[in-house]
C-alpha positions in Angstrom: -122.3 -55.3 -42.4 -118.7 -55.6 -41.6 -116.7 -52.4 -42.4 -113.6 -54.1 -43.8 -112.4 -54.4 -47.3 -113.7 -57.6 -48.9 -115.9 -58.4 -45.8 -113.2 -60.9 -44.7 -113.6 -63.1 -41.7 -111.4 -62.4 -38.7 -108.9 -65.1 -39.7 -107.9 -63.1 -42.7 -108.3 -59.5 -41.4 -106.7 -59.6 -38.0 -104.1 -56.9 -37.7 -101.3 -59.0 -36.2 -101.3 -61.6 -39.0 -102.2 -59.3 -41.9 -99.5 -58.4 -44.4 -101.7 -55.7 -46.0 -103.4 -52.7 -44.3 -106.1 -50.6 -45.9 -106.3 -47.0 -44.7 -109.5 -45.1 -45.5 -109.2 -41.3 -45.7 -112.7 -39.7 -46.2 -111.6 -36.2 -47.0 -112.7 -33.8 -49.8 -112.5 -30.2 -48.4 -110.7 -28.8 -51.5 -112.8 -30.5 -54.2 -113.4 -28.0 -56.9 -116.3 -29.4 -58.9 -118.3 -32.5 -58.0 -118.1 -33.0 -54.2 -118.4 -36.4 -52.5 -115.1 -38.1 -52.8 -115.1 -38.2 -48.9 -117.7 -41.0 -49.4 -115.3 -42.9 -51.8 -113.6 -45.1 -49.2 -116.8 -46.4 -47.7 -118.3 -47.0 -51.2 -115.2 -49.0 -52.2 -115.3 -51.1 -49.0 -119.1 -51.7 -49.5 -118.6 -52.8 -53.1 -115.6 -55.0 -52.3 -117.8 -57.5 -50.5 -119.1 -58.6 -53.9 -115.7 -59.3 -55.4 -114.7 -62.9 -56.4 -111.6 -63.6 -54.4 -109.9 -65.7 -57.0 -107.9 -63.7 -59.5 -108.0 -65.5 -62.9 -105.0 -63.7 -64.4 -102.6 -64.4 -61.6 -104.2 -67.7 -60.5 -104.0 -66.4 -56.9 -106.1 -65.4 -53.9 -104.2 -62.5 -52.4 -106.6 -62.1 -49.5 -104.9 -65.1 -48.0 -101.9 -62.8 -47.2 -104.2 -61.1 -44.7 -105.9 -57.7 -45.4 -106.8 -55.6 -42.4 -108.8 -52.4 -42.6 -107.8 -49.6 -40.3 -110.1 -47.0 -38.8 -110.7 -44.0 -41.1 -108.3 -41.1 -40.8 -110.5 -38.0 -40.2 -109.5 -34.3 -40.2 -111.1 -30.9 -40.6 -108.3 -29.2 -42.6 -105.8 -30.2 -45.3 -102.7 -29.7 -43.1 -104.1 -31.8 -40.3 -105.2 -34.5 -42.7 -101.8 -34.8 -44.4 -100.1 -34.9 -41.0 -102.5 -37.6 -39.7 -102.1 -39.7 -42.8 -98.4 -39.5 -42.7 -98.3 -40.5 -39.0 -100.8 -43.4 -39.5 -98.9 -44.7 -42.5 -95.5 -44.4 -40.8 -96.8 -46.5 -37.9 -98.0 -49.2 -40.3 -94.7 -49.2 -42.1 -92.9 -49.7 -38.8 -95.2 -52.8 -38.3 -94.1 -54.0 -41.8 -97.4 -53.7 -43.4 -98.0 -53.1 -47.1 -100.3 -50.1 -47.3 -103.2 -49.2 -49.5 -104.7 -45.7 -48.9 -108.2 -45.0 -50.0 -109.3 -41.5 -50.8 -111.0 -39.1 -50.7 -109.5 -36.4 -52.8 -106.0 -36.7 -54.3 -104.4 -34.5 -51.6 -104.6 -37.5 -49.2 -101.7 -39.0 -51.2 -99.2 -36.3 -49.9 -99.0 -37.8 -46.4 -98.8 -41.3 -47.7 -96.0 -40.5 -50.1 -94.2 -38.6 -47.3 -94.2 -41.6 -45.0 -93.0 -44.0 -47.7 -90.3 -41.6 -48.9 -88.8 -41.5 -45.4 -88.5 -45.3 -45.5 -87.6 -45.9 -49.1 -84.9 -43.7 -50.5 -84.7 -43.1 -54.2 -88.3 -44.1 -54.6 -90.2 -43.1 -57.7 -93.8 -42.1 -57.6 -95.9 -43.4 -60.5 -98.8 -41.0 -61.0 -101.8 -42.1 -63.0 -104.2 -39.3 -63.6 -106.1 -37.2 -66.1 -104.5 -34.0 -64.6 -100.9 -32.9 -64.0 -101.8 -31.6 -60.5 -98.7 -29.3 -60.6 -100.2 -26.0 -59.5 -98.4 -24.1 -56.9 -101.7 -23.3 -55.2 -105.3 -23.4 -56.2 -108.3 -21.5 -54.7 -105.9 -20.2 -52.0 -104.5 -23.6 -50.9 -101.1 -25.2 -51.5 -102.7 -28.5 -50.5 -105.5 -28.5 -53.0 -106.1 -31.7 -55.0 -104.9 -29.6 -57.9 -101.5 -29.2 -56.2 -100.8 -32.8 -55.2 -98.0 -33.6 -57.6 -96.4 -30.2 -56.9 -96.2 -31.2 -53.2 -95.2 -34.8 -53.9 -92.3 -33.5 -56.0 -91.0 -31.8 -52.9 -90.8 -35.2 -51.2 -89.2 -37.3 -53.9 -86.8 -36.8 -56.8 -88.8 -38.5 -59.5 -92.5 -38.5 -60.5 -93.6 -40.2 -63.7 -97.2 -39.2 -64.8 -99.4 -41.4 -67.0 -102.7 -40.7 -68.7 -102.5 -36.9 -68.7 -105.0 -35.0 -70.8 -105.8 -31.8 -68.9 -103.6 -29.0 -67.5 -103.4 -25.3 -66.8 -101.0 -23.0 -68.7 -99.2 -22.2 -65.4 -98.2 -25.9 -65.2 -96.6 -26.1 -68.6 -93.2 -24.9 -67.3 -93.2 -27.5 -64.5 -93.6 -30.6 -66.6 -90.6 -32.8 -67.5 -91.6 -34.1 -71.0 -89.7 -37.4 -70.5 -91.7 -38.1 -67.4 -95.2 -37.3 -68.7 -97.1 -39.7 -70.8 -100.1 -38.0 -72.4 -103.2 -40.1 -73.1 -103.3 -39.1 -76.7 -99.8 -40.5 -77.2 -100.5 -43.7 -75.3 -103.4 -44.4 -77.7 -101.0 -44.6 -80.7 -98.0 -46.2 -79.1 -97.1 -49.9 -78.9 -94.2 -49.3 -76.5 -95.5 -46.9 -74.0 -95.6 -49.3 -71.1 -92.0 -50.3 -71.6 -91.0 -46.6 -71.8 -92.9 -45.9 -68.5 -91.2 -48.8 -66.7 -87.8 -47.7 -67.9 -88.3 -44.4 -66.3 -88.9 -45.9 -62.8 -86.4 -46.6 -60.1 -86.3 -50.0 -58.4 -88.8 -49.0 -55.8 -92.1 -47.5 -56.8 -95.1 -45.9 -55.0 -98.3 -45.8 -57.1 -100.8 -43.0 -56.8 -103.8 -43.6 -58.9 -106.5 -41.0 -59.5 -109.5 -42.8 -60.9 -110.1 -40.1 -63.5 -107.2 -41.6 -65.4 -109.9 -43.9 -66.8 -112.1 -42.7 -69.6 -115.5 -41.7 -68.2 -117.1 -44.4 -70.4 -115.2 -46.9 -68.1 -115.5 -45.1 -64.8 -117.7 -42.0 -64.7 -118.0 -41.4 -61.0 -115.1 -39.0 -60.3 -115.1 -35.4 -59.3 -113.4 -34.1 -62.4 -114.1 -36.5 -65.3 -112.1 -35.9 -68.6 -112.7 -37.5 -72.0 -110.0 -39.5 -73.8 -108.8 -41.6 -70.9 -107.4 -45.0 -70.5 -109.3 -48.3 -70.5 -109.2 -51.2 -68.0 -106.6 -53.2 -69.8 -104.3 -50.2 -70.5 -104.2 -49.4 -66.8 -103.9 -53.0 -65.5 -101.4 -53.8 -68.2 -99.2 -51.1 -67.0 -99.6 -52.1 -63.3 -98.8 -55.7 -64.1 -95.5 -54.8 -65.8 -94.5 -52.4 -63.0 -95.2 -55.1 -60.4 -93.2 -57.6 -62.4 -90.2 -55.4 -63.1 -90.1 -53.2 -60.0 -90.9 -53.4 -56.3 -94.2 -51.7 -55.6 -93.8 -50.4 -52.0 -97.3 -49.0 -51.5 -100.2 -47.4 -53.4 -103.3 -45.3 -53.1 -106.5 -45.1 -55.1 -108.3 -41.7 -54.9 -111.1 -39.5 -56.3 -114.0 -41.9 -56.5 -117.1 -39.7 -56.2 -119.9 -42.2 -55.6 -123.0 -41.8 -57.7 -126.0 -43.9 -58.7 -123.6 -45.8 -61.1 -122.4 -48.5 -58.7 -120.2 -50.0 -61.3 -117.6 -47.3 -60.6 -117.4 -48.4 -56.9 -117.0 -52.0 -58.0 -114.3 -51.2 -60.6 -112.3 -49.2 -57.9 -112.6 -52.1 -55.5 -111.5 -54.7 -58.1 -108.6 -52.5 -59.3 -107.2 -52.5 -55.7 -107.5 -56.3 -55.6 -105.9 -56.6 -59.0 -102.9 -54.5 -58.0 -102.5 -56.4 -54.8 -102.6 -59.7 -56.8 -99.9 -58.4 -59.1 -97.7 -57.2 -56.3 -97.9 -60.2 -54.1 -97.5 -62.7 -57.0 -94.4 -60.9 -58.0 -93.1 -60.7 -54.4 -93.6 -64.5 -54.0 
């Protein structure tokens, strides 16, 4: 079996011609409950070969832009992993690729955001997640998955968080209420998507922890939380962001593969959906 996203033939996955680069990062050393997100990138790539390549909503086939899959970024420590991801992503940006990072645990996003922040000034990070991830440190590590947004906030001026429904008391003082959209409020609001988009700068990097979804939609994550968003709430937001702002890159993290293969497929389709939105808007 080919080890590239969508199982594309060489004519659509050759590096030189591809506009899009997929970067797998199989890392989960700081996972605090259900381990196994290191297997997430491979599971997404495996499931992606069963996707239909025509997107009904956009009337497009984004794979024709060229999607290459890079060798996995591997590391034995959080610090090494973040540095390697940042270096790999920086190199791809130099080659003018649009980058999709596949986690692994959420800390893989730190290096990817760092590389994009160097290139795109005044970039907002749109953070979709069940958790605030604002702890200063967790279980002795400043680079735990529970500290991801705290570290990202040191790299960019603005982070907007969506889907939040779990946090520690130590994080309360760190949140900016106009930049956090709690899941309970989303469920009763008709204007939340417009409010999120208004809070974004012109250029946006999206970091998407799959536990933003309700476990009834996508159960295979390391830290599932009840009360999450559904497929159309997430994709509706992503569609509007891609239409009204420039999405400069994104990552999808925290798939913890299980016997429920639907989760792997949903993650793979979500990536294709966001690429479809982004490149339709860019065109």
